[in-house]
C-alpha positions as CSV (number, residue, x, y, z in Angstrom):
1,M,14.4,18.6,-16.8
2,S,17.6,17.3,-18.3
3,T,17.8,15.4,-21.6
4,Q,18.5,12.1,-19.7
5,A,15.6,12.7,-17.3
6,R,13.3,13.4,-20.2
7,S,14.5,10.2,-21.9
8,V,13.9,8.1,-18.8
9,H,10.4,9.7,-18.3
10,K,9.5,8.9,-22.0
11,N,10.6,5.3,-21.7
12,S,8.6,5.0,-18.5
13,V,5.4,6.3,-20.1
14,T,6.0,4.0,-23.1
15,S,6.4,1.0,-20.8
16,Y,3.1,1.8,-19.0
17,I,1.3,2.2,-22.4
18,F,2.5,-1.2,-23.5
19,A,1.6,-2.7,-20.1
20,V,-2.0,-1.4,-20.3
21,F,-2.3,-2.6,-23.9
22,F,-1.2,-6.1,-23.1
23,L,-3.4,-6.3,-19.9
24,L,-6.4,-5.2,-21.9
25,L,-5.6,-7.6,-24.7
26,G,-5.3,-10.5,-22.2
27,W,-8.6,-9.4,-20.6
28,E,-10.3,-9.4,-24.0
29,I,-9.0,-12.8,-24.9
30,L,-10.0,-14.3,-21.6
31,A,-13.4,-12.8,-21.7
32,R,-14.0,-14.2,-25.2
33,I,-12.7,-17.7,-24.2
34,L,-14.8,-17.9,-21.0
35,N,-17.9,-16.2,-22.7
36,S,-19.4,-15.5,-19.3
37,P,-21.5,-12.5,-18.2
38,A,-19.4,-12.5,-15.0
39,L,-16.4,-11.4,-17.0
40,P,-17.4,-8.7,-19.5
41,E,-15.1,-7.5,-22.2
42,P,-12.9,-4.5,-21.3
43,L,-14.6,-2.0,-23.6
44,P,-18.1,-2.2,-22.0
45,A,-16.5,-2.1,-18.5
46,L,-14.4,1.0,-19.5
47,I,-17.4,2.8,-21.0
48,Q,-19.4,2.0,-17.8
49,F,-16.6,3.3,-15.7
50,I,-16.5,6.6,-17.6
51,R,-20.3,6.9,-17.4
52,I,-20.8,6.2,-13.7
53,F,-17.6,7.7,-12.2
54,P,-19.0,11.3,-12.2
55,Q,-22.5,10.0,-11.2
56,G,-21.4,8.7,-7.8
57,L,-18.5,6.3,-8.1
58,W,-16.2,9.1,-7.3
59,E,-17.6,9.3,-3.8
60,H,-16.8,5.7,-3.1
61,F,-13.3,6.3,-4.6
62,L,-12.7,9.2,-2.3
63,V,-13.9,7.4,0.8
64,S,-11.7,4.4,0.0
65,T,-8.7,6.7,-0.7
66,Y,-9.2,8.4,2.7
67,R,-9.3,5.1,4.5
68,V,-6.3,3.5,2.9
69,V,-4.1,6.7,2.9
70,L,-4.7,7.4,6.5
71,S,-4.0,3.7,7.4
72,L,-0.7,3.8,5.5
73,F,0.3,7.0,7.2
74,L,-0.5,5.7,10.6
75,G,1.2,2.4,9.9
76,I,4.4,4.1,8.7
77,A,4.4,6.7,11.5
78,L,4.1,4.0,14.2
79,A,6.2,1.1,12.7
80,V,9.2,2.9,11.2
81,P,10.5,4.7,14.4
82,L,9.8,1.6,16.5
83,G,11.5,-0.7,14.0
84,L,14.6,1.6,13.8
85,Y,14.8,1.7,17.5
86,I,14.4,-2.0,18.1
87,G,16.9,-2.8,15.3
88,R,19.6,-0.7,16.9
89,E,19.0,-1.5,20.6
90,E,20.0,-5.1,21.4
91,K,18.4,-5.2,24.8
92,V,15.1,-3.7,23.5
93,D,15.2,-6.1,20.6
94,S,15.8,-9.2,22.8
95,F,12.7,-8.2,24.9
96,L,10.3,-7.2,22.1
97,A,11.3,-9.6,19.3
98,P,9.5,-12.6,20.9
99,H,6.3,-10.5,21.2
100,V,6.5,-9.4,17.6
101,Y,7.1,-13.0,16.5
102,L,4.1,-14.2,18.4
103,L,1.8,-11.4,17.3
104,Y,2.8,-11.1,13.6
105,P,1.5,-14.5,12.4
106,I,-1.9,-14.0,14.0
107,P,-4.5,-13.6,11.2
108,K,-5.7,-10.2,12.3
109,I,-8.5,-10.2,9.7
110,A,-10.2,-12.7,11.9
111,L,-10.4,-9.9,14.6
112,L,-12.8,-7.9,12.4
113,P,-16.0,-8.8,14.4
114,V,-14.2,-7.8,17.7
115,I,-12.9,-4.6,16.1
116,F,-16.4,-3.8,14.9
117,I,-17.8,-4.3,18.4
118,I,-15.1,-2.0,20.0
119,F,-14.9,0.7,17.4
120,K,-18.4,0.4,15.9
121,I,-18.9,0.2,12.1
122,G,-17.6,3.5,10.9
123,D,-14.3,4.5,9.4
124,T,-12.4,4.0,12.7
125,S,-12.8,0.2,12.7
126,K,-11.7,-0.1,9.1
127,I,-8.7,2.2,9.5
128,F,-7.7,0.4,12.7
129,L,-7.8,-3.0,11.0
130,I,-5.7,-2.0,8.0
131,T,-3.2,-0.1,10.2
132,L,-2.9,-3.1,12.5
133,I,-2.1,-5.5,9.7
134,I,0.4,-3.3,7.8
135,F,2.1,-2.1,11.0
136,F,3.7,-5.5,11.6
137,Q,4.8,-5.8,7.9
138,I,6.6,-2.5,8.0
139,L,7.9,-3.0,11.6
140,V,9.6,-6.3,10.8
141,T,11.2,-5.1,7.6
142,T,12.4,-1.8,9.2
143,R,13.8,-3.7,12.2
144,D,15.7,-6.1,10.0
145,A,17.1,-3.3,7.9
146,A,18.3,-1.4,10.9
147,K,20.1,-4.4,12.2
148,K,22.0,-4.7,8.9
149,V,23.5,-1.2,9.0
150,P,27.3,-1.8,8.9
151,P,29.0,-0.9,12.2
152,A,31.9,0.7,10.3
153,S,29.5,3.3,9.0
154,I,28.4,4.2,12.5
155,I,31.9,4.2,13.9
156,S,33.1,6.6,11.2
157,V,30.4,9.1,12.1
158,L,31.0,8.7,15.9
159,S,34.6,9.5,15.4
160,L,33.5,12.9,14.1
161,G,31.6,13.5,17.4
162,A,28.1,12.8,16.0
163,S,25.2,12.6,18.5
164,R,22.8,9.7,18.6
165,W,20.2,11.7,16.6
166,E,22.8,12.6,14.0
167,I,23.7,8.9,13.6
168,Y,20.1,8.1,13.0
169,R,19.5,11.0,10.6
170,N,22.7,10.7,8.6
171,V,23.5,6.9,8.7
172,I,20.7,4.6,9.9
173,I,17.7,6.2,8.3
174,P,19.2,6.7,4.8
175,A,20.6,3.1,4.9
176,C,17.1,1.7,5.8
177,L,15.0,3.9,3.5
178,P,15.1,1.7,0.4
179,E,13.9,-1.4,2.4
180,I,11.3,0.7,4.2
181,F,9.9,1.8,0.8
182,T,9.9,-1.8,-0.3
183,A,7.9,-2.7,2.8
184,V,5.5,0.2,2.1
185,R,4.9,-1.1,-1.4
186,I,4.1,-4.6,-0.2
187,S,1.9,-3.1,2.6
188,L,0.0,-1.1,0.0
189,G,-1.1,-4.2,-1.8
190,T,-2.1,-5.7,1.6
191,A,-3.9,-2.5,2.6
192,I,-6.0,-2.5,-0.7
193,S,-7.0,-6.1,-0.1
194,V,-8.0,-5.6,3.5
195,L,-9.8,-2.4,2.5
196,F,-11.9,-4.3,0.0
197,F,-12.8,-7.0,2.6
198,A,-13.5,-4.5,5.4
199,E,-15.7,-2.3,3.1
200,S,-17.9,-5.3,2.2
201,F,-19.4,-5.3,5.7
202,A,-21.7,-2.8,7.5
203,T,-21.1,0.2,5.3
204,I,-22.7,2.1,2.4
205,K,-19.6,3.9,1.2
206,G,-16.4,2.7,-0.3
207,L,-15.3,0.7,-3.4
208,G,-15.5,-2.6,-1.6
209,Y,-19.2,-1.9,-0.8
210,F,-19.8,-0.7,-4.4
211,I,-18.3,-3.9,-5.9
212,F,-20.3,-6.2,-3.6
213,E,-23.5,-4.2,-4.1
214,T,-23.3,-4.3,-7.9
215,W,-22.4,-8.0,-7.8
216,S,-25.5,-8.7,-5.7
217,R,-27.5,-6.9,-8.5
218,I,-25.8,-9.0,-11.1
219,S,-24.6,-5.8,-12.8
220,Y,-21.2,-7.1,-13.9
221,T,-20.1,-4.2,-16.0
222,E,-20.7,-1.8,-13.0
223,M,-18.9,-4.3,-10.8
224,F,-15.9,-4.2,-13.1
225,A,-16.1,-0.4,-13.2
226,G,-15.6,-0.6,-9.4
227,I,-12.7,-3.0,-9.8
228,L,-11.1,-0.6,-12.2
229,A,-11.5,2.2,-9.7
230,L,-9.9,0.1,-7.0
231,S,-7.1,-0.8,-9.3
232,L,-6.5,2.8,-10.2
233,L,-6.4,3.8,-6.5
234,G,-3.7,1.2,-5.9
235,F,-1.8,2.3,-9.1
236,F,-1.9,6.0,-8.2
237,L,-0.7,5.3,-4.6
238,F,2.1,3.1,-6.0
239,L,3.2,6.0,-8.3
240,L,3.2,8.3,-5.2
241,I,5.4,5.9,-3.3
242,D,7.8,5.7,-6.3
243,F,7.9,9.5,-6.4
244,L,8.6,9.8,-2.7
245,Q,11.4,7.2,-3.0
246,R,13.0,9.2,-5.8
247,L,12.7,12.3,-3.7
248,L,14.1,10.9,-0.5
249,C,16.6,8.3,-2.0
250,P,18.2,10.2,-4.9
251,W,21.4,8.2,-4.7
252,L,19.5,5.1,-5.9
253,Y,18.9,6.8,-9.3
254,V,22.3,8.2,-10.1
């Protein structure tokens, strides 16, 4: 690792430490102001998290991780190729765009009862719902990014005798990757929210179930331990997306 890279890494770690400190400080102040058992102070919640994570919370964490990671993978795998194709093919875009515009605004979370009936109450229904919702978010962003690729960039590669696949690989995909990663970040937040909602119904595993179950028992420190676990899940996945962007878009960090 170069000196500059080490310096950037050190600054990043320092920034995260300060962010955690100020978040905990804000939590502590708010808990003292409200003085409600529903909002415990951070220290008891952290102690509870450390205590119960190895006793069973880790199982809920792994189940939720599996559901959200698979949903993100499926959403990206389906939406990105289709979005790139629609964005570059005017006839296909003119045919499919009205369908996307009609389907995208539909509140798909309202379809949860129908999805439960069709796919039953296991992992499949939850993964399908999350994938369905984030699919449209990634599709629309990818399609718009593909449409904005400058024609001059494509013409210059065509003049060198590039095939259609080479144009996609060397011009269109690299040009769209930053916006695709932005869409994935936004979709991650959506996926975590939908996961929490979907896991609160007809299941006995997952962080959403754990949070609602502890809430029903009025065990607020355990509930916040579950909220911390869900937050950590989102944070780790966010870091993974950042890492992948640095790996696949190195020109953004020169």
